[in-house]
C-alpha positions as CSV (number, residue, x, y, z in Angstrom):
1,M,0.0,0.0,0.0
2,K,1.4,3.3,-1.1
3,I,1.3,6.2,1.6
4,S,1.9,9.7,0.4
5,Q,3.9,11.8,2.7
6,F,3.0,15.5,2.9
7,K,5.0,18.3,4.4
8,F,3.7,21.6,5.9
9,L,4.0,24.3,3.3
10,D,5.6,22.3,0.7
11,Y,3.1,23.1,-2.1
12,Y,2.9,26.9,-1.1
13,K,6.5,28.0,-0.7
14,K,6.5,28.8,-4.4
15,D,3.6,31.5,-3.7
16,F,5.6,33.5,-1.0
17,P,7.7,36.5,-2.5
18,Q,11.1,36.0,-2.2
19,D,11.9,39.7,-1.3
20,G,8.5,40.3,0.7
21,E,8.1,41.2,4.5
22,F,7.3,37.8,5.5
23,T,8.8,34.1,4.9
24,P,7.1,30.7,5.1
25,D,8.5,30.6,8.7
26,D,6.0,33.4,9.7
27,I,3.1,30.8,8.6
28,D,1.9,28.5,11.4
29,V,-1.7,28.0,10.2
30,L,-3.1,27.3,6.7
31,F,-6.8,26.6,5.9
32,Y,-8.8,25.4,3.0
33,Y,-12.5,25.1,2.2
34,K,-13.2,21.5,0.7
35,T,-16.0,20.2,-1.1
36,S,-14.8,16.9,-2.1
37,D,-13.4,13.7,-0.4
38,F,-9.6,13.0,-0.4
39,S,-9.2,9.3,-1.0
40,E,-5.5,9.3,-1.2
41,I,-4.0,7.5,1.6
42,H,-1.4,9.8,3.3
43,S,0.2,11.0,6.4
44,H,1.9,14.4,7.1
45,N,4.4,16.1,9.6
46,Y,1.9,18.7,10.7
47,W,-1.4,18.7,12.9
48,E,-4.8,19.1,11.1
49,I,-8.2,20.2,12.3
50,M,-11.1,19.1,10.4
51,V,-14.4,21.1,10.7
52,M,-17.4,19.7,9.3
53,C,-20.0,22.2,7.5
54,E,-22.4,20.1,5.5
55,N,-23.5,16.5,5.4
56,S,-21.3,13.7,6.5
57,L,-18.0,12.1,5.6
58,I,-15.8,9.0,6.7
59,N,-12.4,10.0,8.3
60,S,-10.5,6.8,8.1
61,I,-7.7,7.1,10.8
62,D,-5.0,4.4,11.0
63,G,-7.7,1.8,9.9
64,N,-10.5,3.1,12.1
65,E,-13.4,4.7,10.5
66,I,-15.0,7.9,12.3
67,I,-18.1,9.2,10.9
68,M,-18.2,13.1,11.1
69,S,-21.2,15.3,10.5
70,G,-23.1,18.3,11.8
71,F,-20.5,20.7,13.2
72,D,-18.2,17.9,14.3
73,M,-14.3,18.9,14.8
74,F,-11.4,16.3,14.6
75,L,-7.7,16.6,15.3
76,V,-5.5,14.5,13.3
77,K,-2.0,13.8,14.5
78,P,1.3,13.8,12.6
79,A,2.0,10.4,11.4
80,N,-1.6,9.4,11.4
81,V,-2.2,7.5,8.2
82,H,-5.7,8.6,6.9
83,F,-7.9,9.4,3.9
84,I,-11.3,11.1,3.5
85,K,-14.4,9.7,1.7
86,K,-18.0,10.6,1.4
87,Y,-20.4,8.8,3.9
88,K,-23.5,9.0,1.7
89,C,-24.4,10.4,-1.6
90,G,-24.6,14.3,-1.8
91,S,-22.3,17.0,-1.4
92,I,-20.0,17.6,1.5
93,K,-18.3,20.9,2.9
94,Y,-15.6,21.2,5.5
95,Y,-12.7,23.3,6.5
96,N,-9.3,22.0,6.8
97,F,-6.9,23.6,9.0
98,E,-3.0,22.6,8.6
99,I,-0.9,23.4,12.0
100,R,2.8,23.7,12.2
101,E,3.9,20.9,14.7
102,S,6.6,23.3,16.4
103,W,4.0,26.1,17.0
104,L,1.3,23.9,18.3
105,K,3.8,22.1,20.6
106,S,4.9,25.6,22.1
107,V,1.3,26.3,22.6
108,V,0.6,23.0,24.4
109,D,3.7,23.3,26.5
110,N,2.3,26.4,27.8
111,I,-0.7,24.6,29.1
112,D,1.2,21.5,30.5
113,P,4.8,20.5,29.8
114,H,3.7,16.9,29.5
115,L,0.6,17.3,27.5
116,Y,2.1,17.1,23.9
117,D,3.5,13.5,24.6
118,K,0.2,12.6,25.7
119,L,-1.6,14.1,22.7
120,L,0.5,11.8,20.5
121,T,-0.3,8.7,22.4
122,E,-3.9,9.1,23.6
123,P,-6.8,9.0,21.2
124,N,-7.5,11.6,18.6
125,L,-9.3,14.5,20.2
126,Y,-12.8,15.0,18.8
127,L,-15.4,17.6,19.5
128,P,-18.9,16.6,18.6
129,G,-21.5,19.0,17.0
130,N,-20.6,22.3,18.7
131,K,-22.8,24.9,16.7
132,R,-21.5,27.9,18.8
133,L,-17.9,27.1,18.1
134,H,-18.8,26.5,14.4
135,E,-20.3,30.0,14.2
136,E,-17.1,31.4,15.5
137,V,-15.1,29.5,13.1
138,L,-17.2,30.9,10.2
139,M,-16.9,34.4,11.6
140,I,-13.0,34.4,12.0
141,V,-12.6,32.8,8.7
142,N,-14.5,35.4,6.9
143,R,-12.5,37.9,8.6
144,V,-9.3,36.3,7.4
145,L,-10.6,36.2,3.9
146,S,-11.2,40.0,3.9
147,F,-7.5,40.4,4.3
148,S,-5.3,40.7,1.2
149,A,-2.8,38.1,0.5
150,Y,0.0,40.2,2.0
151,D,-1.7,40.9,5.2
152,V,-0.1,37.7,6.6
153,K,0.6,39.0,10.2
154,E,-3.1,39.8,10.7
155,K,-4.4,36.5,9.2
156,Q,-1.8,34.4,11.2
157,E,-2.9,36.2,14.4
158,L,-6.5,35.4,13.8
159,L,-5.9,32.0,12.8
160,R,-3.7,31.2,15.7
161,M,-6.3,32.6,18.0
162,L,-8.9,30.3,16.3
163,I,-6.8,27.2,16.6
164,V,-6.1,27.8,20.2
165,K,-9.7,28.3,20.9
166,I,-10.7,25.0,19.0
167,F,-8.0,23.3,20.7
168,V,-8.9,24.2,24.3
169,E,-12.5,23.2,23.6
170,M,-11.3,19.9,22.5
171,L,-9.4,19.2,25.7
172,F,-12.3,20.2,27.6
173,E,-14.5,17.8,25.8
174,F,-11.9,15.1,26.3
175,K,-11.6,15.7,30.0
176,N,-15.3,15.7,30.3
177,S,-15.8,12.6,28.1
178,R,-13.2,10.5,30.2
179,Q,-15.1,11.6,33.5
180,E,-18.4,10.3,32.0
181,N,-16.6,7.2,30.9
182,D,-15.4,6.6,34.4
183,V,-19.1,7.0,35.6
184,V,-20.2,4.6,33.1
185,D,-17.5,2.2,34.1
186,Q,-18.3,2.5,37.7
187,F,-22.0,2.0,37.1
188,I,-21.3,-1.2,35.3
189,E,-19.2,-2.5,38.1
190,I,-22.2,-1.6,40.5
191,M,-24.7,-3.7,38.2
192,R,-22.2,-6.5,38.0
193,K,-22.3,-7.2,41.6
194,P,-24.6,-10.5,42.4
195,E,-26.2,-8.7,45.3
196,N,-27.5,-5.9,42.9
197,M,-29.1,-8.1,40.3
198,G,-32.4,-7.8,41.9
199,R,-32.4,-4.0,42.4
200,T,-33.8,-1.4,39.9
201,L,-31.5,0.8,37.9
202,K,-32.9,3.8,39.3
203,D,-32.1,2.5,42.9
204,L,-28.6,1.8,41.7
205,S,-28.1,5.0,40.2
206,G,-28.4,6.9,43.6
207,E,-24.9,5.1,44.6
208,I,-23.1,7.0,42.2
209,G,-24.9,10.4,42.6
210,Y,-26.5,10.5,39.1
211,C,-30.0,10.3,37.9
212,I,-30.8,7.4,35.5
213,E,-31.8,9.9,32.6
214,H,-28.2,11.2,32.6
215,L,-26.8,7.6,32.7
216,I,-29.1,6.6,30.0
217,R,-27.4,9.4,27.7
218,Q,-23.8,8.4,28.5
219,F,-24.4,4.7,27.9
220,K,-25.9,5.6,24.5
221,K,-22.9,7.8,23.9
222,K,-20.3,5.3,24.8
223,Y,-21.9,2.0,24.1
224,K,-25.0,2.8,21.8
225,K,-26.9,0.8,24.3
226,T,-29.1,1.9,27.5
227,P,-28.0,0.8,31.0
228,N,-31.0,-1.7,30.9
229,D,-29.6,-3.5,27.7
230,V,-26.1,-3.8,29.5
231,F,-27.8,-4.7,32.9
232,I,-29.8,-7.6,31.1
233,G,-26.5,-8.8,29.5
234,L,-24.8,-8.9,32.9
235,K,-27.9,-10.8,34.4
236,M,-27.7,-13.4,31.6
237,N,-23.9,-13.8,31.8
238,Y,-24.3,-14.4,35.6
239,A,-27.2,-16.8,34.9
240,C,-25.0,-18.8,32.8
241,N,-22.3,-19.1,35.3
242,L,-25.0,-20.4,38.0
243,L,-26.3,-22.8,35.6
244,D,-22.7,-24.0,34.9
245,S,-21.8,-24.3,38.5
246,T,-24.4,-25.0,40.7
247,D,-27.5,-27.3,40.9
248,L,-29.9,-24.6,41.8
249,Q,-33.3,-24.8,40.2
250,I,-33.9,-22.4,37.3
251,I,-36.6,-20.7,39.1
252,K,-34.3,-19.9,41.9
253,I,-31.5,-18.7,39.3
254,A,-34.2,-16.5,37.8
255,E,-35.0,-14.9,41.1
256,M,-31.1,-14.3,41.8
257,V,-30.8,-12.4,38.6
258,G,-33.7,-10.2,39.2
259,F,-36.6,-12.0,37.3
260,S,-39.8,-12.7,39.5
261,N,-41.3,-14.5,36.4
262,V,-39.4,-17.6,35.3
263,N,-41.4,-17.7,32.0
264,Y,-40.0,-14.0,31.2
265,F,-36.5,-15.2,32.3
266,D,-36.9,-18.1,29.8
267,K,-37.9,-15.7,27.1
268,V,-35.0,-13.3,27.8
269,F,-32.5,-16.0,28.0
270,H,-33.7,-17.7,24.9
271,K,-33.4,-14.3,22.8
272,T,-30.0,-13.6,24.2
273,Y,-28.3,-17.1,23.5
274,G,-30.8,-19.0,21.2
275,I,-31.6,-21.8,23.5
276,S,-33.4,-22.1,26.9
277,P,-31.8,-22.1,30.4
278,R,-32.6,-25.9,30.6
279,E,-31.0,-26.6,27.3
280,Y,-28.1,-24.6,28.0
281,R,-27.6,-26.5,31.5
282,N,-28.1,-30.0,29.8
283,R,-25.6,-29.3,26.8
284,N,-23.1,-28.0,29.2
285,I,-23.4,-31.1,31.5
286,Y,-22.2,-33.2,28.6
287,L,-19.0,-30.8,28.1
288,R,-17.9,-31.1,31.8
């Protein structure tokens, strides 16, 4: 597989006047308005922020596909191997900001001297549909476009300010997302405990200080499932363990995993595994 290698400003140095008041070294941020995909597999030595404007696209990053839509914003790292393709038919519109690596590093180092290395190893920063920030992007980009080609200093000041604003928002979203993921993981561990199998999700949510409505939103965001979907899965898994390791009656196992109606327990178990609890136990007896 051929991977193209792009370098910051490679295609633009020829456009700078050799005897002008500025040089390519004065440029830290470039931006483009794009209306087509970019299917060429490539990497580069600069950071890149993509800002969606219209419809959806698939951003393939190191083999992982991320669907971007609405006002989503995504940070691509140097050395990420990626390409862009349409998600569905129709036109796409997005802004692409290319950022000099050394400049962004200096900005990040002022925030936290250890942060830059973390950014290189952590998942790519992603900011889902932020309409307010998107409107600020459009406003600043329009101001930049109002300057002449030689107003480099003014344009770069605005673009640097914009990139810092987007970057800080991305960091804030990442921090919040991690906190929410921690809450989701904590709640799963609470649900997993055998003594909690018969309790309601609303009751269990009180143990971590969040209402069930908030947890539903966070579960859907992380797993595309509701807490109840996950809870049912945990109950069925525990039921399998009891069927394998004990001689308890199925009606008793149903009660232990929170089902007062054994027929409903049979129905859910069959829906999950394709066989009844009794069939599961009998089959596994022969495998012991």
